[in-house]
C-alpha positions as CSV (number, residue, x, y, z in Angstrom):
1,M,5.1,-35.6,-25.6
2,G,7.8,-33.5,-24.0
3,E,9.2,-34.2,-20.5
4,Y,9.0,-30.8,-19.0
5,L,6.5,-28.0,-18.2
6,I,7.2,-24.3,-18.1
7,G,5.6,-21.9,-15.6
8,I,5.8,-18.2,-16.4
9,D,5.1,-15.8,-13.5
10,I,4.5,-12.1,-14.3
11,G,5.0,-10.7,-10.8
12,T,5.0,-7.1,-9.7
13,S,8.7,-6.7,-9.6
14,A,10.0,-9.4,-12.0
15,C,9.1,-12.1,-14.5
16,K,10.1,-15.6,-13.3
17,V,10.4,-18.5,-15.8
18,T,10.8,-21.9,-14.3
19,V,11.1,-25.3,-16.0
20,F,9.8,-28.3,-14.0
21,N,9.9,-32.0,-14.5
22,V,6.8,-34.1,-14.0
23,G,7.7,-34.6,-10.3
24,G,7.8,-30.9,-9.7
25,E,11.5,-30.6,-9.5
26,V,13.1,-27.4,-10.8
27,I,15.3,-28.0,-13.9
28,F,16.1,-24.4,-14.5
29,S,14.8,-21.1,-13.2
30,T,15.6,-17.5,-13.9
31,A,14.1,-14.1,-13.3
32,K,14.2,-10.8,-15.1
33,T,13.2,-7.5,-13.5
34,Y,11.3,-4.5,-14.9
35,D,10.3,-1.1,-13.6
36,I,7.3,0.3,-11.8
37,Y,6.5,3.9,-12.8
38,Y,4.9,6.4,-10.4
39,P,3.8,9.5,-12.5
40,H,1.7,11.0,-9.7
41,T,0.8,10.2,-6.1
42,G,-1.4,7.2,-6.0
43,W,-0.5,6.1,-9.6
44,A,1.4,2.9,-10.3
45,E,2.2,1.7,-13.9
46,Q,4.2,-0.8,-15.8
47,D,5.0,-1.2,-19.4
48,A,3.6,-4.5,-20.8
49,R,6.3,-4.4,-23.5
50,E,8.9,-4.7,-20.7
51,W,7.0,-7.8,-19.4
52,W,7.3,-9.4,-22.9
53,A,11.0,-8.4,-23.2
54,A,11.6,-10.0,-19.8
55,V,9.8,-13.2,-20.8
56,C,11.8,-13.4,-24.1
57,S,15.1,-12.9,-22.3
58,A,14.3,-15.4,-19.6
59,L,13.2,-18.1,-22.1
60,K,16.3,-17.6,-24.2
61,E,18.4,-18.1,-21.1
62,V,16.5,-21.3,-20.3
63,F,17.4,-22.8,-23.7
64,S,20.9,-21.4,-23.8
65,S,21.6,-23.1,-20.4
66,G,21.7,-26.5,-22.2
67,K,19.6,-28.1,-19.5
68,V,16.4,-28.3,-21.5
69,K,15.6,-28.3,-25.3
70,A,12.6,-26.6,-26.8
71,D,11.1,-29.8,-28.2
72,E,11.1,-31.3,-24.6
73,I,8.4,-28.8,-23.4
74,A,5.0,-30.4,-23.1
75,G,3.1,-27.2,-22.2
76,I,3.3,-23.6,-20.9
77,G,1.2,-22.0,-18.2
78,V,1.3,-18.3,-17.4
79,D,0.2,-16.6,-14.2
80,G,0.2,-12.9,-13.4
81,Q,-0.4,-10.1,-11.0
82,S,-4.1,-9.2,-10.5
83,W,-6.1,-6.1,-11.6
84,A,-3.8,-5.0,-14.4
85,A,-5.8,-2.8,-16.9
86,L,-4.0,-3.1,-20.2
87,P,-5.7,-1.7,-23.3
88,I,-4.5,-3.1,-26.6
89,S,-5.6,-2.6,-30.2
90,S,-6.9,-5.4,-32.5
91,E,-3.3,-5.6,-33.9
92,G,-1.9,-6.2,-30.5
93,E,-0.5,-2.7,-30.0
94,V,0.0,-1.6,-26.4
95,L,-2.0,1.7,-26.2
96,R,-0.7,2.9,-22.8
97,R,1.2,1.8,-19.8
98,V,-0.6,-0.7,-17.5
99,M,-2.4,0.6,-14.5
100,I,-1.3,-2.2,-12.0
101,W,-3.0,-3.5,-8.9
102,F,-1.9,-0.8,-6.4
103,D,-2.8,2.1,-8.7
104,R,-5.4,4.1,-6.8
105,R,-6.2,7.0,-9.2
106,A,-9.8,5.8,-10.1
107,Q,-11.4,6.6,-6.8
108,S,-14.1,8.8,-8.3
109,Q,-14.8,6.2,-11.0
110,A,-15.3,3.6,-8.3
111,Q,-17.8,5.9,-6.6
112,Q,-19.6,6.4,-9.9
113,I,-20.0,2.7,-10.4
114,A,-21.4,2.2,-6.9
115,E,-23.9,5.1,-7.5
116,R,-24.9,4.0,-11.0
117,V,-25.6,0.4,-10.2
118,G,-25.9,0.3,-6.5
119,L,-23.3,-0.9,-4.1
120,E,-25.3,-3.9,-2.8
121,R,-26.2,-5.0,-6.3
122,V,-22.5,-4.9,-7.4
123,I,-21.3,-6.8,-4.4
124,S,-24.1,-9.4,-4.8
125,L,-23.1,-10.0,-8.4
126,S,-19.3,-9.7,-8.2
127,G,-18.7,-10.7,-4.6
128,N,-16.2,-7.9,-4.3
129,P,-16.0,-4.3,-3.0
130,V,-16.0,-1.4,-5.4
131,D,-12.5,-0.2,-5.0
132,P,-10.2,1.7,-7.4
133,A,-7.6,-1.1,-7.3
134,Y,-10.0,-3.3,-9.4
135,I,-10.0,-3.2,-13.2
136,T,-13.5,-1.8,-13.8
137,P,-12.9,1.7,-12.3
138,K,-9.6,1.9,-14.2
139,M,-11.4,1.1,-17.5
140,L,-13.8,3.9,-16.7
141,W,-11.0,6.2,-15.8
142,I,-9.4,5.6,-19.3
143,K,-12.8,6.2,-21.0
144,E,-13.2,9.5,-19.2
145,N,-9.7,10.8,-19.2
146,E,-8.2,9.2,-22.4
147,P,-11.2,8.7,-24.6
148,E,-9.1,8.2,-27.8
149,I,-7.3,5.3,-26.1
150,Y,-10.6,3.8,-24.9
151,K,-12.0,4.1,-28.4
152,R,-9.0,2.4,-30.0
153,T,-9.0,-0.4,-27.4
154,Y,-10.0,-3.8,-28.8
155,K,-9.5,-5.7,-25.6
156,F,-8.5,-5.0,-22.0
157,L,-6.1,-7.8,-21.1
158,Q,-4.6,-8.8,-17.8
159,S,-1.0,-9.6,-17.2
160,N,-1.1,-13.3,-18.0
161,G,-3.6,-12.7,-20.8
162,Y,-1.2,-10.4,-22.5
163,I,1.7,-12.9,-22.4
164,V,-0.7,-15.6,-23.7
165,Y,-1.6,-13.3,-26.5
166,K,2.1,-12.6,-27.4
167,L,2.8,-16.4,-27.4
168,T,-0.3,-17.5,-29.4
169,G,-2.0,-14.5,-31.0
170,Q,-5.2,-15.3,-29.0
171,F,-7.1,-12.8,-26.9
172,T,-8.2,-14.6,-23.7
173,Q,-9.5,-14.0,-20.2
174,D,-9.0,-16.7,-17.7
175,L,-11.7,-17.6,-15.1
176,S,-9.6,-16.9,-12.0
177,Q,-8.9,-13.2,-13.0
178,G,-12.5,-12.5,-13.8
179,Y,-13.2,-11.2,-10.4
180,G,-11.3,-8.0,-11.4
181,F,-14.4,-6.9,-13.3
182,H,-17.4,-5.8,-11.3
183,F,-19.7,-7.0,-14.1
184,F,-18.4,-10.5,-13.6
185,N,-20.9,-13.0,-12.0
186,V,-18.8,-14.7,-9.4
187,K,-21.3,-17.4,-8.8
188,K,-21.8,-18.4,-12.5
189,G,-18.4,-17.5,-13.9
190,C,-19.6,-15.2,-16.7
191,Y,-20.0,-11.5,-17.6
192,D,-23.3,-9.6,-17.0
193,K,-23.7,-7.5,-20.1
194,D,-26.5,-5.4,-18.7
195,I,-24.6,-4.4,-15.6
196,C,-21.6,-3.6,-17.7
197,R,-23.6,-1.3,-19.8
198,E,-25.1,0.4,-16.7
199,M,-21.5,1.1,-15.6
200,G,-20.9,2.9,-18.8
201,L,-18.5,0.3,-20.3
202,D,-18.6,-1.8,-23.4
203,I,-18.7,-5.6,-22.9
204,D,-17.0,-6.3,-26.3
205,K,-13.8,-4.7,-24.9
206,V,-13.1,-7.7,-22.6
207,A,-12.0,-11.1,-23.9
208,D,-13.9,-14.4,-23.8
209,I,-13.5,-16.4,-20.5
210,Y,-11.7,-19.8,-20.5
211,P,-10.9,-22.3,-17.7
212,C,-7.4,-21.8,-16.4
213,H,-6.1,-25.2,-17.5
214,Q,-7.7,-25.1,-21.0
215,I,-5.3,-25.0,-24.0
216,V,-6.2,-21.7,-25.8
217,G,-3.5,-21.8,-28.5
218,C,0.0,-22.8,-29.4
219,V,3.3,-20.9,-29.7
220,S,3.2,-19.1,-33.0
221,R,6.0,-19.0,-35.5
222,W,6.7,-15.3,-34.6
223,A,6.8,-16.1,-30.9
224,S,9.0,-19.1,-31.5
225,V,11.6,-16.8,-33.1
226,E,11.3,-14.3,-30.2
227,T,11.6,-16.8,-27.4
228,G,13.3,-19.9,-28.6
229,L,10.2,-22.0,-27.8
230,K,9.1,-24.6,-30.4
231,E,6.3,-23.5,-32.7
232,G,3.2,-25.4,-31.8
233,T,3.9,-25.9,-28.1
234,P,0.5,-25.8,-26.2
235,V,-0.3,-22.8,-24.0
236,V,-3.1,-22.8,-21.4
237,A,-5.1,-19.8,-20.3
238,G,-3.3,-19.6,-17.0
239,G,-4.5,-17.5,-14.0
240,L,-4.1,-15.2,-11.1
241,D,-0.6,-15.4,-9.4
242,A,-2.1,-15.8,-5.9
243,A,-4.4,-18.6,-7.2
244,A,-1.5,-20.3,-9.0
245,S,0.7,-20.1,-5.9
246,T,-2.2,-21.5,-3.9
247,L,-2.3,-24.5,-6.3
248,G,1.5,-24.7,-6.2
249,A,1.3,-24.9,-2.4
250,G,-1.1,-27.9,-2.7
251,V,-4.2,-26.0,-1.7
252,I,-7.1,-27.6,-3.7
253,E,-9.5,-28.8,-1.0
254,E,-12.1,-26.8,1.1
255,G,-10.6,-25.2,4.2
256,Q,-7.0,-25.4,3.1
257,T,-5.4,-22.0,3.2
258,Q,-2.4,-20.4,1.5
259,E,-0.4,-17.6,3.0
260,Q,1.2,-15.2,0.6
261,G,4.6,-13.7,1.3
262,G,5.5,-12.0,-1.9
263,Q,5.7,-8.3,-2.8
264,A,2.2,-8.1,-1.2
265,G,0.8,-10.1,1.6
266,G,-2.4,-12.0,2.2
267,M,-4.1,-15.3,2.3
268,S,-6.3,-17.5,0.1
269,I,-8.9,-19.9,1.6
270,C,-10.1,-22.7,-0.7
271,M,-13.9,-22.9,-0.8
272,S,-16.3,-25.3,-2.5
273,R,-18.9,-22.5,-2.8
274,P,-18.7,-18.7,-3.1
275,V,-18.8,-16.9,0.3
276,I,-19.3,-13.2,-0.1
277,E,-17.7,-11.0,2.5
278,P,-17.4,-7.5,1.1
279,R,-14.3,-6.7,3.2
280,L,-12.4,-9.5,1.5
281,I,-11.8,-10.6,-2.1
282,L,-13.7,-13.4,-3.8
283,G,-12.7,-15.1,-7.0
284,Y,-12.4,-18.4,-8.7
285,H,-9.5,-20.7,-7.9
286,V,-7.5,-22.0,-10.9
287,V,-8.9,-25.4,-9.9
288,P,-12.4,-26.1,-11.3
289,D,-15.4,-25.9,-9.0
290,R,-13.4,-24.1,-6.3
291,W,-13.4,-20.5,-5.1
292,L,-10.8,-18.5,-3.1
293,L,-11.8,-16.1,-0.3
294,Q,-8.8,-13.9,-0.2
295,G,-7.2,-11.2,1.9
296,G,-4.9,-9.0,-0.1
297,T,-2.7,-6.5,1.7
298,V,-0.1,-4.0,0.5
299,G,2.1,-4.9,3.4
300,G,4.4,-7.9,2.5
301,G,7.8,-8.4,1.1
302,G,7.5,-4.9,-0.5
303,A,7.4,-3.3,3.0
304,L,10.7,-5.0,4.0
305,K,12.2,-4.2,0.6
306,W,11.4,-0.5,1.3
307,F,13.1,-0.8,4.7
308,K,16.2,-2.4,3.2
309,E,16.5,0.2,0.4
310,Q,15.9,3.2,2.6
311,L,17.3,2.2,6.0
312,G,19.4,-0.9,5.3
313,Y,22.6,0.4,3.7
314,E,24.7,-1.0,6.5
315,D,23.0,-4.4,6.1
316,T,23.7,-4.4,2.3
317,V,27.4,-3.6,2.9
318,V,27.7,-6.4,5.4
319,A,25.9,-8.8,3.1
320,Q,28.2,-8.0,0.2
321,K,31.3,-8.7,2.3
322,K,29.9,-12.0,3.5
323,G,28.5,-13.0,0.1
324,I,24.9,-13.4,1.5
325,S,21.5,-11.8,1.0
326,P,20.9,-8.5,2.9
327,Y,17.6,-10.1,4.1
328,K,19.7,-12.8,5.8
329,V,21.6,-10.0,7.6
330,I,18.3,-8.3,8.6
331,D,16.9,-11.7,9.8
332,D,19.9,-12.3,12.1
333,K,19.5,-8.9,13.7
334,V,15.8,-9.3,14.1
335,K,16.3,-12.5,16.1
336,D,17.9,-10.4,18.8
337,V,14.9,-8.2,19.2
338,P,12.2,-9.5,21.6
339,P,8.7,-10.3,20.3
340,G,6.7,-7.1,20.2
341,S,9.7,-5.0,19.3
342,D,9.7,-3.4,22.7
343,G,6.4,-1.7,21.9
344,L,7.2,-0.5,18.4
345,V,4.2,-1.0,16.1
346,F,4.2,-0.6,12.3
347,L,1.1,0.0,10.1
348,P,2.2,-1.4,6.7
349,Y,-0.1,0.7,4.6
350,M,2.7,1.8,2.2
351,S,0.5,2.4,-0.8
352,G,-3.0,2.7,0.8
353,E,-4.4,-0.6,1.9
354,R,-6.6,-3.2,0.4
355,S,-8.6,-5.7,2.5
356,P,-10.1,-5.5,4.9
357,I,-10.0,-1.7,5.3
358,W,-10.0,-0.6,1.6
359,N,-8.5,2.8,2.2
360,S,-6.5,4.5,-0.6
361,K,-5.5,7.3,1.7
362,A,-4.0,5.1,4.5
363,R,-0.2,5.4,4.9
364,G,2.6,3.6,6.8
365,V,3.2,4.5,10.4
366,F,5.8,3.7,13.1
367,F,4.3,4.1,16.5
368,G,6.3,3.9,19.7
369,L,9.6,5.2,18.5
370,S,12.0,6.2,21.3
371,Y,15.7,6.6,21.9
372,D,16.2,2.9,22.7
373,K,14.8,1.7,19.4
374,T,17.3,0.5,16.7
375,R,17.0,-0.4,13.0
376,A,16.6,-4.0,14.1
377,H,13.5,-2.9,16.2
378,M,12.1,-1.2,13.1
379,A,12.8,-4.3,10.9
380,R,11.1,-6.6,13.3
381,A,8.2,-4.1,13.7
382,V,7.8,-4.2,9.8
383,M,7.6,-8.0,9.9
384,E,5.1,-7.9,12.8
385,G,3.0,-5.2,11.2
386,C,2.6,-7.3,8.1
387,A,1.7,-10.3,10.3
388,F,-1.0,-8.1,12.0
389,A,-2.4,-7.3,8.6
390,L,-2.6,-11.0,7.9
391,K,-4.3,-11.7,11.2
392,H,-6.8,-8.9,10.5
393,N,-7.9,-10.6,7.2
394,I,-8.1,-14.1,8.9
395,D,-10.3,-12.6,11.7
396,V,-12.7,-11.2,9.1
397,A,-12.7,-14.5,7.2
398,E,-13.5,-16.4,10.3
399,E,-16.3,-14.0,11.1
400,A,-17.8,-15.0,7.7
401,K,-17.7,-18.6,8.9
402,A,-14.7,-19.6,6.8
403,V,-12.6,-22.3,8.3
404,V,-8.9,-21.5,8.6
405,D,-6.8,-24.3,10.0
406,K,-3.1,-24.5,9.0
407,L,-1.5,-22.0,6.7
408,I,0.7,-23.1,3.8
409,S,3.2,-20.3,3.2
410,V,4.7,-19.4,-0.1
411,G,6.7,-16.5,-1.5
412,G,10.1,-15.1,-0.7
413,A,9.1,-14.2,2.9
414,A,8.5,-17.9,3.6
415,N,12.3,-18.4,3.4
416,S,12.7,-16.3,6.5
417,A,12.3,-18.5,9.6
418,V,12.0,-15.6,12.0
419,W,9.3,-13.9,9.9
420,T,7.3,-17.1,9.5
421,Q,7.5,-17.8,13.2
422,I,6.3,-14.3,13.9
423,K,3.3,-15.0,11.6
424,A,2.6,-18.3,13.4
425,D,2.7,-16.6,16.8
426,I,0.5,-13.6,15.8
427,T,-2.1,-15.7,13.9
428,K,-1.9,-18.7,16.4
429,K,-1.9,-21.0,13.3
430,D,0.5,-23.7,12.4
431,I,2.4,-22.7,9.2
432,L,3.8,-25.2,6.7
433,V,6.3,-24.3,4.0
434,P,6.6,-26.3,0.8
435,Y,10.0,-27.4,-0.4
436,S,9.9,-25.4,-3.6
437,D,10.5,-21.7,-3.5
438,D,8.7,-21.6,-6.9
439,A,5.2,-22.3,-5.8
440,T,3.6,-19.7,-8.1
441,A,5.4,-20.8,-11.2
442,L,4.8,-24.4,-10.2
443,G,1.0,-23.7,-10.1
444,A,1.2,-22.3,-13.6
445,A,3.1,-25.3,-14.8
446,I,0.6,-27.7,-13.1
447,L,-2.2,-25.9,-15.1
448,A,-0.3,-26.7,-18.3
449,G,0.3,-30.3,-17.1
450,V,-3.4,-30.9,-16.5
451,G,-4.4,-29.2,-19.7
452,T,-2.1,-31.2,-21.8
453,G,-2.8,-34.5,-20.1
454,V,0.6,-34.9,-18.4
455,Y,-1.4,-35.3,-15.2
456,G,-4.8,-37.0,-15.0
457,D,-6.2,-34.4,-12.7
458,F,-5.3,-31.8,-10.1
459,K,-5.1,-34.3,-7.2
460,E,-2.6,-36.4,-9.1
461,A,-0.6,-33.3,-10.0
462,V,-0.4,-32.1,-6.3
463,E,0.5,-35.6,-5.1
464,K,3.4,-35.7,-7.5
465,T,4.8,-32.2,-7.2
466,V,4.1,-30.7,-3.8
467,R,6.4,-31.6,-0.8
468,L,6.7,-29.8,2.6
469,K,10.0,-28.5,3.8
470,N,9.5,-26.8,7.1
471,S,6.8,-26.4,9.8
472,Y,6.3,-23.7,12.4
473,H,4.1,-23.9,15.5
474,P,2.8,-20.9,17.4
475,N,4.6,-20.2,20.7
476,P,2.0,-19.6,23.5
477,E,4.6,-17.6,25.5
478,N,4.3,-14.9,22.9
479,F,0.5,-14.7,22.7
480,P,0.0,-12.1,25.5
481,I,2.4,-9.5,24.0
482,Y,1.0,-9.9,20.5
483,E,-2.6,-9.9,21.6
484,G,-2.0,-6.5,23.3
485,L,-0.1,-5.0,20.4
486,Y,-2.6,-6.3,17.9
487,G,-5.3,-4.3,19.7
488,I,-3.1,-1.2,19.5
489,Y,-2.5,-1.9,15.8
490,R,-6.3,-2.0,15.1
491,E,-6.9,1.1,17.3
492,L,-4.2,3.1,15.6
493,Y,-6.0,2.8,12.2
494,I,-9.4,3.7,13.7
495,N,-7.9,6.8,15.4
496,L,-6.0,7.9,12.3
497,E,-8.7,7.3,9.7
498,K,-9.8,11.0,9.6
499,T,-6.2,12.2,9.9
500,Y,-5.4,10.2,6.7
501,D,-8.2,12.1,4.9
502,R,-6.8,15.5,6.1
503,L,-3.3,14.5,4.9
504,A,-4.6,13.5,1.5
505,D,-6.4,16.9,1.2
506,I,-3.3,18.8,2.1
507,L,-1.2,16.8,-0.5
508,A,-3.9,17.3,-3.1
509,D,-4.0,21.1,-2.5
510,N,-0.3,21.4,-2.9
511,S,0.2,19.0,-5.8
C-alpha cells in the first residue's frame, strides 16, 4: 500500500490538490484557478471541463515536483462545492455550464416545487428550505427552459461526483451532498421517488448514493494518462466541501462546530440526529451516523476579495513592493480601526443571501458612511458584517436547541488574526484554528484513508492528523459595541426587505 493520500478540493474559485502523509502533514500542495461566468443578473456558472483541466494540471504538477510518485498514493478523496447542477450524457459529455451554488435564477421553479408538493411536506422530508440555490429547482429550470438538454441528460452530477466520474468512469452521488435534492430523505439517507415525480422530475436522472468513504472505483487507464496517477488507484465517493473541512478540522462528535472562512462563510454543527430548522441547512456529515446543521452565508472571503479588487488597488501596490499578500496589508490597516468601525455597518449580501434569511434579492450595503471614514473602516466593516452573519446563524441554531460551544475555524480567513478575533468577539465564542491551512483537502484525504484502511476509523484518523495552531478568546470589553451594532445589522435588513423587492423590480423592468 502507498504511503500518501490525495485530497482534491473543487472550490468555487480554484481546485486545490494536496498530498498528505499518514500523519496529516502536507507533502505537496498546489491550486489552479478557473472562471465564474455571470451571463445575467442572478446567474452564476462554471465550466466543468475547466474543473477537470485544473485537476489534471495540478496532479501533473504534483508528480513533476519529484516529492511523490504515483505508485506511492494509497487513495484519493474528492470534495466539492455544494448545489452544483451539472447535466451530463451517458457518454460523459458535459451538456451545459454548471449552475453553481449562488446561481439564483430558479426562483419560480422553487415556488412551483413548494406549491406542487407543499412546503411543510418538503421541509419534513428534506430538512431544508425550498430555495433556488438548491439543485432541485435548477433541474426543473433546465427541464422547462432547455428541454433538449434535460432530455439528453443521463445524470445530474455534483462537483465532486463529476471529478470522481472523470477519474473512474463511475456515476456516483455521495451521501453528504444528497441534501441538495428536495426529494432526498434526510432522515433515511435515500431518495423519495414519489416526491421526485410530484416535483415533475425523473428519479433516474440522479446517481446512486454511496457513503462518502466508500471506494466507488479506481483510476482508469484514460485518467491515468490525463493526470499522471497510477491506473488502479482507489477513489472514494468523497463529499461536500464544508463537510470535508469539518472533518479536516477534527469535528466528528456531537456539539463540535466548524466555522468556515472560505469564499463563503458559515458554520457546521455536528449532530448525532437530524434537527430540522428550516432557516438553516441540514445534511449528512461525511462521517457515518452524523448530521451537520449548517449556516451558509454568501458573506465570507468573497466579500473581502471584492473589497480588495474594487477598492484595494493601493493595498495591492504596497503588497507587491513588500513581497507580501494584499490581505496582510489590509489586516494591518484594519488593526488601527476601533471595534465597531466607528459606527460603519456592512450587510454582506453580495449575491443575495442564504441562511437564515433566504433572500435572492438582498444586496450588500454600507450603512453609516461619513467624511471621517476611510478604506480601512470599510475593510473592517466588511469583516464585522461577515461575523454578524455568522452570529445570526448561530443564534438561530441555538434557538433550535443546538449546542454551540467552541468554534474550530478553517479556510483562508482563519489565517487573519484580526478577522478571527472579530468573530470571537461578536459571537462570544472561543475559536480554535487547526495547524493545517488545508483542512478541506485533508478531510477528503481522510475519507480516502478510512476507505482504503490506512486508518482504522475516523477517530484514529483525526487523532493522527489534526493539530491546533492558534486560539482566540472573546474580549468582553468589545461586547457592548458589537451587541449594539448587531441589533442595527438585524434591523437594517428588516427595514430594507421591501426596498430590495422594489430594486429587483426596477432592474427586471430595465433588463
